[in-house]
C-alpha positions in Angstrom: 68.9 119.3 151.0 71.1 118.6 154.1 68.1 118.1 156.3 66.5 115.8 153.7 69.6 113.7 153.5 69.8 113.4 157.3 66.2 112.2 157.4 66.9 109.5 154.7 69.9 108.3 156.7 68.0 108.4 160.0 64.9 106.5 158.9 66.2 104.3 156.0 66.5 101.2 158.3 62.8 101.4 159.3 59.9 99.7 157.7 56.8 101.7 156.5 54.0 101.8 159.0 50.4 101.6 158.0 48.8 103.4 161.1 49.3 107.0 161.9 51.6 107.4 164.9 54.3 109.7 166.1 56.2 106.9 167.9 59.4 105.8 166.1 59.6 102.2 164.8 61.7 99.8 166.8 65.3 99.8 166.0 65.5 96.0 165.7 63.9 95.9 162.2 65.0 93.2 159.7 66.6 95.7 157.3 68.4 94.3 154.3 70.8 96.6 152.4 70.0 97.0 148.7 72.3 95.0 146.4 71.3 96.2 142.9 70.4 99.4 141.2 66.7 98.3 140.9 66.6 97.7 144.7 68.1 101.1 145.4 65.5 102.7 143.2 62.6 100.9 144.8 63.9 101.6 148.3 63.3 105.4 147.7 59.5 105.0 147.9 59.9 102.8 151.0 62.0 105.5 152.7 59.5 108.3 151.8 56.7 106.2 153.2 58.5 105.8 156.5 59.2 109.5 156.7 55.7 110.5 155.9 54.2 108.0 158.4 55.6 110.2 161.3 53.4 113.2 160.2 49.8 113.9 160.9 47.2 113.2 158.3 46.8 116.8 157.1 50.5 117.5 157.0 51.1 114.1 155.3 48.7 115.1 152.5 50.3 118.5 151.9 53.8 117.0 152.1 53.0 114.1 149.7 51.6 116.6 147.2 54.7 118.7 147.4 57.0 115.7 147.1 55.2 114.5 143.9 55.5 117.9 142.4 59.2 118.2 143.1 59.9 114.6 142.1 58.4 115.2 138.7 60.8 118.0 138.0 63.7 115.9 139.3 62.9 113.0 137.0 62.2 115.4 134.1 65.7 116.8 134.2 67.5 113.5 135.1 66.0 111.4 132.3 67.0 112.6 128.8 64.2 112.8 126.3 64.7 112.1 122.6 62.6 113.3 119.7 62.7 112.5 116.0 61.9 115.6 114.0 60.8 114.9 110.4 61.6 117.5 107.8 58.4 119.3 107.1 57.9 119.2 103.3 54.3 120.3 103.9 54.5 122.9 106.6 50.8 122.6 107.6 51.2 118.9 108.4 54.3 118.2 110.4 54.9 114.7 111.7 56.2 113.5 115.0 58.5 110.6 115.8 55.6 108.1 115.5 54.8 109.2 112.0 51.5 110.8 113.1 50.4 114.2 112.0 50.7 116.9 114.7 47.8 119.3 114.9 49.4 122.8 115.4 52.9 124.2 115.7 52.5 124.6 119.5 52.6 120.9 120.1 55.7 120.5 117.9 57.4 123.4 119.8 56.6 121.7 123.1 58.1 118.4 121.9 61.3 120.1 120.5 61.6 122.3 123.6 61.5 119.3 126.0 64.0 117.1 124.0 67.6 116.6 125.1 68.4 114.7 121.9 66.9 115.6 118.5 67.2 113.6 115.3 66.2 115.4 112.1 65.4 113.2 109.1 63.6 113.2 105.8 60.6 110.9 105.1 62.0 108.4 102.6 58.6 107.9 101.0 58.6 111.4 99.7 62.3 112.0 99.4 62.6 111.2 95.6 59.5 113.3 94.7 60.8 116.5 96.4 63.2 119.0 95.1 66.2 120.5 96.7 64.5 123.8 97.0 61.6 122.2 99.0 64.0 120.7 101.5 65.9 123.9 102.0 62.7 125.8 102.6 61.6 123.2 105.1 65.0 123.3 106.8 64.7 127.1 107.1 61.3 126.7 108.8 62.7 124.2 111.2 65.6 126.4 112.2 63.2 129.3 112.7 61.2 127.1 115.1 64.4 126.1 117.0 65.6 129.7 117.1 62.2 130.8 118.5 62.5 128.2 121.3 66.0 129.3 122.2 64.9 133.0 122.2 62.0 132.2 124.5 64.2 130.3 126.9 66.7 133.2 127.0 63.9 135.6 127.8 62.6 133.4 130.6 66.2 132.8 131.7 65.6 129.0 131.4 68.4 126.8 130.1 67.7 125.0 126.8 67.7 121.3 127.2 69.1 120.4 123.8 72.4 118.5 124.1 72.6 116.3 121.0 71.6 117.0 117.4 71.8 114.3 114.6 71.2 115.3 111.0 70.3 112.3 108.9 71.0 111.8 105.2 69.1 114.0 102.9 68.9 117.0 105.3 71.8 119.1 104.1 71.5 119.8 100.4 73.8 122.8 100.5 76.3 123.1 103.3 77.1 126.7 102.8 73.5 128.0 102.9 71.9 125.6 105.4 74.6 125.5 108.1 74.6 129.3 108.2 70.9 129.2 109.4 71.8 127.3 112.6 70.7 129.3 115.7 73.1 129.8 118.5 72.9 126.6 120.6 75.1 127.2 123.6 74.0 123.9 125.3 74.7 121.6 122.3 77.6 119.3 123.0 77.3 116.6 120.3 76.5 117.2 116.6 76.4 114.3 114.1 75.9 114.8 110.3 75.3 111.9 107.9 76.9 112.8 104.6 78.3 110.8 101.8 79.9 113.3 99.4 82.9 115.6 99.5 82.5 118.9 101.4 84.8 121.8 102.5 86.4 122.4 105.8 85.3 126.0 105.6 81.8 124.7 106.5 83.0 124.0 110.0 83.1 127.7 110.9 79.3 128.4 111.0 78.9 125.2 113.0 81.4 126.3 115.7 80.1 129.9 115.8 76.6 128.6 116.4 77.7 125.9 118.9 80.7 127.3 120.9 80.4 124.6 123.6 80.5 121.6 121.3 82.4 118.6 122.6 82.1 116.1 119.7 81.5 116.7 116.0 81.1 113.8 113.5 80.5 114.2 109.8 80.7 110.9 108.0 78.5 108.5 105.9 76.3 105.9 107.5 76.7 102.2 106.9 73.6 102.0 104.8 74.8 104.8 102.5 77.7 102.7 101.3 75.5 100.0 99.8 75.1 100.7 96.0 71.9 102.3 94.8 70.7 103.1 98.3 71.5 106.8 98.4 71.7 108.5 95.1 70.1 111.8 95.7 73.4 113.5 96.5 75.3 114.2 93.3 76.8 117.7 93.8 80.3 118.4 95.1 79.7 120.1 98.4 82.6 122.5 98.2 82.4 126.2 99.0 83.0 128.1 95.8 84.9 131.0 97.3 88.1 132.8 96.4 91.3 133.1 98.4 90.4 136.6 99.6 87.0 135.4 100.6 88.4 132.5 102.5 90.9 134.8 104.3 88.0 137.1 105.2 86.1 134.2 106.8 88.9 133.0 109.0 90.6 136.2 110.1 89.8 139.7 111.4 86.4 140.0 112.8 85.5 136.6 111.5 88.2 134.8 113.5 86.8 131.6 115.0 86.2 131.9 118.7 87.9 129.7 121.1 86.4 126.2 121.4 87.5 125.2 124.9 85.2 122.1 125.1 85.9 120.5 121.8 87.6 117.1 122.3 86.6 114.9 119.3 86.3 115.9 115.6 85.7 113.1 113.0 85.5 114.4 109.4 84.9 112.1 106.4 85.2 113.0 102.7 86.5 116.5 103.6 88.4 118.9 101.3 91.1 120.7 103.3 92.9 123.9 102.7 95.8 124.6 105.1 94.7 128.2 106.1 91.2 127.0 107.1 92.4 123.9 108.8 95.0 125.9 110.8 92.4 128.4 111.9 90.2 125.6 113.2 93.0 123.9 115.0 94.1 127.1 116.6 90.7 127.5 118.2 90.7 123.9 119.6 93.3 123.7 122.3 91.7 120.6 124.0 91.3 118.5 120.9 92.3 114.9 121.7 90.8 113.0 118.7 91.1 114.2 115.1 90.0 112.0 112.1 90.5 113.3 108.6 89.3 110.2 106.6 89.4 110.3 102.8 90.8 113.8 103.0 91.8 115.8 100.0 94.1 118.8 100.1 92.9 121.4 97.8 94.0 125.0 97.1 92.1 128.0 95.9 93.2 129.0 92.4 93.7 132.7 93.0 92.4 135.8 94.8 89.5 136.2 92.4 88.9 132.7 91.0 86.3 130.6 93.0 87.7 127.2 92.0 89.6 124.5 93.8 92.7 122.7 92.5 93.9 119.4 93.9 97.6 119.4 94.9 99.8 117.3 92.7 102.4 116.2 95.3 100.3 114.0 97.7 103.3 113.0 100.0 104.3 116.6 100.6 100.7 117.5 101.1 100.2 114.9 103.8 103.4 115.9 105.5 102.2 119.5 105.5 98.9 118.5 107.1 100.7 116.4 109.7 103.1 119.2 110.6 100.3 121.7 110.9 98.2 119.4 113.2 101.3 118.6 115.3 102.1 122.3 115.8 98.5 123.2 116.8 97.5 120.1 118.7 100.6 118.2 119.9 98.7 116.3 122.6 96.4 114.3 120.3 95.7 110.8 121.6 94.0 109.6 118.4 94.9 111.0 114.9 93.9 109.5 111.6 94.7 110.8 108.1 94.0 109.1 104.8 94.8 110.8 101.5 94.2 109.8 97.9 96.5 107.1 96.6 95.6 106.2 93.1 92.1 104.7 93.2 92.2 104.3 96.9 93.1 106.2 100.1 95.9 105.7 102.5 99.4 106.9 103.6 102.9 106.0 102.7 105.6 104.8 105.1 107.1 108.3 105.3 103.8 109.8 106.4 103.1 107.1 108.9 106.5 107.5 110.5 105.9 111.3 110.6 102.6 110.7 112.4 104.2 108.4 115.0 107.1 110.8 115.6 104.9 114.0 115.7 102.4 112.9 118.4 104.3 111.6 121.5 101.1 111.0 123.4 99.2 109.1 120.7 97.9 105.7 121.8 95.8 104.7 118.7 97.1 104.5 115.2 94.6 104.0 112.3 96.1 103.3 108.9 94.0 102.7 105.8 96.6 101.5 103.4 97.1 98.3 101.5 100.8 98.0 102.4 102.6 98.3 105.7 106.3 98.9 105.2 108.5 96.9 107.5 110.8 100.0 107.6 108.3 101.3 110.2 109.6 98.7 112.6 113.2 100.0 112.5 115.0 103.0 113.9 114.2 105.8 114.4 110.5 104.9 114.6 111.1 101.8 116.6 111.1 103.7 119.9 107.8 105.2 118.9 105.7 102.2 117.9 105.9 100.6 121.3 103.8 103.5 122.6 100.8 102.5 120.4 98.1 100.4 122.1 95.5 100.4 119.3 96.4 99.6 115.7 93.6 99.6 113.1 94.6 98.4 109.6 91.3 98.6 107.7 90.6 98.4 104.0 89.9 101.6 102.1 87.3 100.2 99.8 84.5 97.7 100.2 86.0 95.6 97.4 89.2 94.9 99.4 89.2 91.3 100.8 92.9 90.6 101.3 95.8 92.9 101.9 98.8 90.6 101.7 101.6 93.1 102.1 100.9 93.9 105.8 103.3 91.8 107.8 101.3 91.0 110.9 103.9 88.8 112.4 106.4 91.6 112.6 103.8 93.9 114.1 102.7 91.4 116.8 106.4 90.6 117.6 107.3 94.3 117.8 104.5 96.4 119.4 105.1 95.4 123.0 102.2 97.4 124.5 99.6 96.6 121.8 96.1 95.9 123.2 93.9 96.1 120.1 94.8 95.0 116.6 92.1 95.1 114.0 93.4 94.0 110.6 90.6 91.8 109.2 92.0 91.7 105.7 95.6 91.4 106.6 97.2 87.9 106.5 99.1 86.0 109.1 100.7 83.0 107.5 100.4 79.5 109.0 104.1 78.9 108.3 104.9 81.6 110.9 102.7 79.8 113.5 104.3 76.4 112.9 107.1 76.9 115.4 107.9 73.2 115.7 107.8 72.6 112.0 105.1 69.9 112.3 103.9 70.4 108.8 107.4 69.8 107.4 107.7 66.6 109.4 104.3 65.4 108.2 105.1 66.2 104.6 108.1 63.9 104.8 106.1 61.1 106.5 103.1 61.3 104.3 105.2 62.1 101.2 103.0 65.1 100.3 103.4 68.8 100.1 101.3 71.6 101.6 101.0 73.9 98.6 104.7 74.1 97.7 105.6 74.2 101.4 109.4 74.3 100.9 109.4 77.1 98.3 106.8 79.4 99.7 107.7 79.4 103.4 107.8 83.0 104.7 110.9 82.2 106.9 113.2 79.2 106.9 112.9 76.6 109.6 114.4 77.9 112.8 117.8 76.4 113.5 118.2 74.8 116.9 120.9 77.4 118.0 119.4 80.5 116.4 118.1 82.6 119.3 117.7 85.7 117.2 115.3 84.0 114.8 113.4 82.4 117.6 112.6 85.9 119.0 111.0 86.9 115.7 108.3 84.2 116.1 107.0 84.9 119.6 104.5 87.7 120.2 105.6 90.3 122.6 102.1 91.8 123.1 101.1 89.5 125.9 98.3 91.7 127.0 96.5 91.7 123.6 92.7 92.1 124.1 91.4 92.4 120.5 92.6 90.5 117.4 91.1 90.6 113.9 93.1 89.0 111.1 93.1 86.5 108.2 95.1 83.3 108.5 96.3 81.9 105.2 98.9 79.7 103.6 101.6 81.3 101.4 100.4 79.1 98.6 96.9 77.7 98.0 95.1 77.2 101.3 93.4 73.9 102.3 91.3 72.9 105.3 93.5 70.1 106.7 92.8 69.6 110.4 96.6 69.7 111.2 96.7 73.3 109.8 93.9 74.5 112.2 95.4 72.6 115.1 98.5 74.8 114.6 96.4 77.9 114.4 94.2 77.4 117.4 97.1 76.0 119.5 99.2 79.0 118.6 96.5 81.6 119.5 95.8 79.9 122.8 99.4 80.2 123.9 100.4 83.6 122.5 97.5 85.9 123.7 96.3 84.5 127.0 94.3 87.7 127.8 92.4 87.8 124.6 88.8 89.1 124.8 87.7 89.4 121.2 88.7 87.2 118.3 87.8 87.6 114.6 89.5 84.9 112.5 89.2 84.5 108.7 90.4 81.5 106.6 89.6 80.3 103.2 89.3 76.7 104.3 88.7 76.0 108.0 88.3 72.7 109.8 86.0 73.1 112.9 86.2 69.4 113.7 87.5 68.3 117.1 90.8 67.2 115.5 91.1 70.8 114.2 91.9 72.0 117.7 89.0 74.4 118.1 88.6 73.3 121.8 92.1 74.8 122.5 90.4 78.2 122.6 89.1 77.3 126.0 92.5 78.2 127.4 91.6 81.9 126.8 89.4 82.3 129.9 88.8 86.0 129.3 87.4 85.4 125.8 84.0 87.2 125.3 83.4 87.4 121.5 84.4 84.8 118.9 83.8 85.2 115.2 85.1 82.7 112.7 84.6 83.2 109.0 85.4 80.8 106.2 84.8 80.7 102.4 84.5 77.0 102.3 82.0 74.5 103.7 81.8 73.7 107.4 82.5 70.3 109.1 80.5 71.4 112.1 78.5 69.1 114.3 77.4 68.7 117.9 80.6 67.0 119.0 82.7 69.9 117.6 81.3 72.3 120.2 80.5 69.8 123.0 83.3 71.3 125.0 81.3 74.5 125.3 78.6 72.8 127.5 78.1 74.8 130.7 77.6 71.7 133.0 79.2 68.3 132.4 76.7 65.4 133.0 76.7 63.2 136.0 77.9 59.6 136.1 74.4 58.2 135.6 73.5 60.5 132.7 73.4 58.8 129.4 75.5 61.5 127.9 78.4 60.6 130.1 79.0 57.4 128.1 79.0 59.6 125.0 81.6 61.9 126.5 83.8 59.0 127.6 83.3 57.2 124.3 84.2 60.4 122.4 87.3 60.8 124.5 88.4 57.2 123.7 87.5 57.5 120.0 89.4 60.8 119.8 92.5 59.2 121.3 92.4 56.4 118.9 91.9 58.6 115.8 94.6 61.0 116.7 97.1 58.3 117.6 96.3 56.4 114.4 96.6 59.5 112.2 99.9 60.7 113.6 101.5 57.4 114.7 104.6 58.0 112.7 105.1 61.5 113.9 107.9 61.7 116.6 107.0 62.9 120.0 107.3 66.6 120.6 109.9 66.0 123.3 112.0 64.0 120.8 111.7 66.5 118.0 114.8 68.7 117.5 112.8 71.3 115.6 112.3 74.6 117.3 114.2 73.8 120.4 115.5 77.3 120.7 112.0 78.6 120.4 110.8 76.3 123.2 113.7 77.6 125.4 112.8 81.2 124.6 109.2 80.5 125.4 110.1 79.0 128.8 112.0 82.3 129.6 108.8 84.2 128.9 106.5 81.8 130.7 105.0 80.3 127.5 104.7 76.5 127.1 105.6 75.8 123.5 106.7 72.2 123.8 103.6 70.7 122.2 102.6 73.7 120.0 101.1 72.5 116.8 101.7 68.8 117.7 98.8 66.4 118.2 100.0 65.8 121.7 98.7 69.4 122.5 95.2 68.2 121.7 95.6 64.9 123.6 96.8 66.9 126.6 93.7 69.1 126.5 91.5 66.0 126.2 93.0 64.5 129.3 92.6 67.7 131.2 89.0 68.5 130.2 87.3 65.2 129.9 89.3 63.6 132.6 88.6 66.3 135.1 84.9 66.5 134.3 84.2 62.8 134.4 86.2 62.5 137.6 84.0 65.2 139.1 81.0 63.4 137.9 82.0 60.1 139.5 82.9 61.6 142.9 79.8 61.4 145.1 80.7 64.5 147.0 81.7 66.8 144.2 79.2 66.0 141.5 76.7 68.4 143.2 79.1 71.3 142.7 78.5 73.3 139.6 81.8 73.3 137.6 83.1 76.3 135.8 82.2 76.0 132.0 84.7 76.4 129.2 85.1 80.1 128.3 83.0 81.4 131.4 82.9 85.0 130.1 81.8 84.1 126.6 78.9 86.3 125.3 78.8 85.5 121.5 80.2 82.8 119.2 79.5 83.3 115.5 80.5 81.0 112.7 80.1 82.4 109.2 80.3 80.8 105.7 78.7 81.5 102.3 75.0 81.0 102.0 75.3 78.0 99.7 76.9 76.0 102.5 74.2 76.7 105.1 71.6 74.0 105.6 69.3 72.6 108.2 71.9 70.4 110.0 73.4 73.5 111.6 70.0 74.3 113.3 70.5 71.3 115.6 73.9 72.7 116.7 72.3 76.1 117.4 69.4 74.4 119.3 71.8 72.4 121.4 73.8 75.6 122.3 70.6 77.4 123.2 69.9 74.6 125.8 73.3 74.2 127.2 74.5 77.8 127.1 71.5 80.1 126.9 73.7 83.1 127.9 75.8 82.8 124.7 74.7 84.2 121.4 75.7 81.3 119.2 75.0 81.6 115.5 75.9 79.8 112.2 75.1 82.5 109.7 76.0 83.9 106.2 79.2 85.8 105.8 78.1 89.4 105.3 79.6 91.4 102.4 81.4 94.7 103.0 81.6 94.1 106.7 85.3 95.1 106.9 84.7 98.5 105.2 81.8 99.0 107.7 84.4 98.6 110.5 86.3 101.5 109.0 83.3 103.7 109.4 82.6 102.3 112.9 86.0 102.9 114.4 86.8 106.2 112.6 
């Protein structure tokens, strides 16, 4: 290998030669270093051709044949092969991953033997017409085939290639029987099981005995399984009907679980936990860094001779017992999630959440599925702990949850200093808490109108000019926030006034300058130019934007004209349109807010402005129409000045949101019509690199996020 590498380095600068010669190529070749992965790959053949050109014809032929043979084996082991193995309900006619019948078991064994990743599934067309016994018989036959392949490889002293195994829905009808048939797979590192019903933690033991080098285990339902009437063939409770004595025999003595030195991630969904079995599993997993027990139920065996389970009556004490056990066995967990039954839903109380934060000093991600988030969490003694968390997921526990009003997002964002990712799509951030300059209150007095009982429903009173403590409670401390999912709402009935959205977008553009992913929900949303949507262009790192509304859209081409990649030249007809739009915008904004005092003259929120200046945040025009006018001057003025300059109009300017990859706007289907197609077509022409869509708001998408991130 050392000699081969030396040859590559010695001759890589030479060009291939067509004639046979033993004279080296001249050193002054026009060699250009590869700049991409594709060029590196293609240069391999060029280097080989140069090396072989120095050999005689006969030696070249022998060498080329040897290189081809060795190169085949190199590529065979470097490139992972995947195979979809269909459950054989008719053993004489198995099917391959293309749905075609395989003639003979030998072909099937060859395909399975050569696969690095195997997915086992049931043919949906015959699923409903087959019994559980048929599926179990077919499973046994498949495991016999897999066991034979492993045995053959062991005899030949050849390492089995299988690394990943995925069991789709409908495969496991009986955990206790079918998992015990798994052959010993020492090379398997990833096991995924799609399951939608409750099962027992004792089922982990045959998995780990068969796969001692497993690194990642996931047992959870798929997204499709949560759609009603899609998967109804599972009806049984997948618990292990054993007694206390039988459980002790399975986890102690000769049956003690062997050490699992490679296991790092274990995500279990709908699992029934008994403390002895869970403790034995954790004891054998010293390197575990991620543990998810979602929709977990703590059950106890009735007695030494009674094979039944009984749900514990005290859920809080149960949760604390599990947290204490996990903390004792695995104190270095980076990610830990636990959700227990709470009435008709799942979640944790404040006492349990505090216990989790205090038990795991190295934890960086906190996943909470509860409809309330107690502000006591943000006080001592847990206050010193929450600042360690960089990821906070506050997902709904049921697909019917659309709003969780008791989660105080403002206190979270103003407390978690090192927070990088906040996903709380159904939690509400109130507009009143974004209106730091009290613009809405001033407008309500000028226009003699109220914003849904503004004075009585405000979350916090207007900030006094000399109240520095209150000012600090409005400004976000997580300046490095990368991901933000939330719902913006008014404390009363929400309306789509443009001044409301001007406050929202202006606030976000100032508070999280490093934001990369934004998912914003509002009942009524104004996407017009006066609504302040262009203010998002201040977030230069923004890659993904998703805006959802339950009302109609006032979206047109002018609303997103600021996203154009290249401003037009002076002689382009569109330049007049831009200049005209700039002038018209000025006139409309000045006319609408002519009685509103200037932001510099307004005494409201002066302490907040001063506090923002200390933190490097410009809050002078926040929520004020002057904020949008300032943006218009900066964007349109700069672009039109570039266009009129004869020297600079040839330079390609940087577009707004240069890193943007997707921009989705969602609303109910009844509000979608053909006029939005013109907006999509225009974006396809001006920003072909951006996935711009105006689409229907999907149902149950937030619950799907729960499955995705857990």
